[in-house]
Rosetta silent file (secondary structure, phi, psi, omega in degrees, C-alpha in Angstrom):
SEQUENCE: XXXXXXXXXXXXXXXXXXXXXXXXXXXXXXXXXXXXXXXXXXXXXXXXXXXXXX
SCORE:     score description
SCORE:     0.000 S_00000001
   1 L     0.000  -47.065  178.678 -123.765  -77.923   26.506 S_00000001
   2 H   -64.494  -38.633  179.216 -125.280  -76.863   23.177 S_00000001
   3 H   -62.804  -44.890 -179.849 -123.826  -79.958   21.497 S_00000001
   4 H   -60.847  -43.786  179.951 -125.417  -82.241   24.103 S_00000001
   5 H   -60.591  -43.863  179.753 -128.792  -80.539   23.658 S_00000001
   6 H   -68.299  -36.446  179.522 -128.618  -80.983   19.886 S_00000001
   7 H   -65.780  -25.445  179.656 -127.496  -84.608   20.183 S_00000001
   8 L   -80.773   -2.797  178.653 -130.619  -85.364   22.215 S_00000001
   9 L   -66.255  137.580 -177.120 -132.836  -84.291   19.309 S_00000001
  10 L   -61.315  -21.283 -178.873 -134.896  -87.263   18.029 S_00000001
  11 L   -84.545   -5.322  177.020 -133.721  -86.746   14.432 S_00000001
  12 L   -89.421  128.079 -175.608 -130.048  -87.342   15.323 S_00000001
  13 L   -74.731  159.612  178.006 -129.110  -90.999   14.875 S_00000001
  14 H   -59.566  -39.154  179.696 -127.490  -93.154   17.523 S_00000001
  15 H   -62.404  -42.864  178.531 -124.408  -93.495   15.301 S_00000001
  16 H   -64.470  -42.296  179.093 -124.038  -89.706   15.051 S_00000001
  17 H   -60.280  -48.073 -177.612 -124.442  -89.322   18.821 S_00000001
  18 H   -61.045  -47.295 -179.115 -121.823  -91.971   19.541 S_00000001
  19 H   -59.552  -45.198 -178.562 -119.287  -90.525   17.106 S_00000001
  20 H   -66.266  -43.805 -177.055 -119.699  -87.000   18.488 S_00000001
  21 H   -66.982  -33.327  178.576 -119.551  -88.079   22.139 S_00000001
  22 H   -65.501  -28.161 -176.241 -116.372  -90.103   21.603 S_00000001
  23 H  -107.140    3.018 -170.704 -114.618  -86.998   20.275 S_00000001
  24 H   -61.858  -34.369 -178.254 -116.273  -84.290   22.376 S_00000001
  25 H   -75.369  -13.338 -179.701 -113.310  -83.781   24.716 S_00000001
  26 H   -92.440   -6.375 -175.585 -110.966  -83.193   21.772 S_00000001
  27 L   -76.271  128.670  169.306 -112.976  -80.310   20.313 S_00000001
  28 L   -87.583  179.550 -173.887 -111.494  -76.846   20.476 S_00000001
  29 H   -60.807  -40.905 -178.746 -113.814  -73.850   20.298 S_00000001
  30 H   -64.926  -45.837 -179.940 -113.681  -73.598   16.509 S_00000001
  31 H   -67.742  -34.556  176.690 -114.427  -77.281   15.964 S_00000001
  32 H   -62.978  -42.250  178.371 -117.207  -77.178   18.568 S_00000001
  33 H   -62.711  -41.192  178.127 -118.801  -74.290   16.670 S_00000001
  34 H   -64.902  -40.291  179.673 -118.530  -76.272   13.433 S_00000001
  35 H   -63.827  -41.827  178.372 -120.067  -79.337   15.104 S_00000001
  36 H   -61.670  -45.412  179.465 -123.007  -77.270   16.383 S_00000001
  37 H   -61.988  -41.197 -179.723 -123.596  -75.841   12.898 S_00000001
  38 H   -64.775  -43.369  178.896 -123.433  -79.318   11.361 S_00000001
  39 H   -64.560  -43.310  178.921 -125.930  -80.738   13.870 S_00000001
  40 H   -61.135  -42.209 -179.880 -128.333  -77.824   13.360 S_00000001
  41 H   -65.341  -41.676  178.821 -128.152  -78.263    9.582 S_00000001
  42 H   -61.232  -43.508  179.426 -128.788  -82.015    9.856 S_00000001
  43 H   -63.881  -46.420  179.815 -131.840  -81.399   12.048 S_00000001
  44 H   -60.608  -44.539 -179.499 -133.194  -78.703    9.702 S_00000001
  45 H   -62.204  -43.068 -177.990 -132.664  -80.903    6.641 S_00000001
  46 H   -72.706  -33.563  175.587 -134.400  -83.874    8.256 S_00000001
  47 H   -65.408  -39.561  177.434 -137.290  -81.764    9.537 S_00000001
  48 H   -63.552  -41.486  178.500 -137.782  -80.508    5.997 S_00000001
  49 H   -65.472  -41.459  179.662 -137.736  -84.061    4.663 S_00000001
  50 H   -64.424  -39.765 -179.212 -140.231  -85.199    7.319 S_00000001
  51 H   -65.938  -37.733  179.488 -142.603  -82.343    6.480 S_00000001
  52 H   -68.942  -39.336 -178.377 -142.525  -83.245    2.785 S_00000001
  53 H   -70.903  -26.904 -176.100 -143.164  -86.926    3.558 S_00000001
  54 L   -80.362    0.000    0.000 -146.111  -86.149    5.855 S_00000001
């Protein structure tokens, strides 16, 4: 559920969404937690980049 919410963020690319969704059923709890952390970091990094560019 958290992964889906993060994937719907506008800063996540279509390629990232597709890759994650293709593998979502194979994720165990540990890998799901890692995926959530990775998505959050990507969003934070891109928000920071957008703020600098604006």
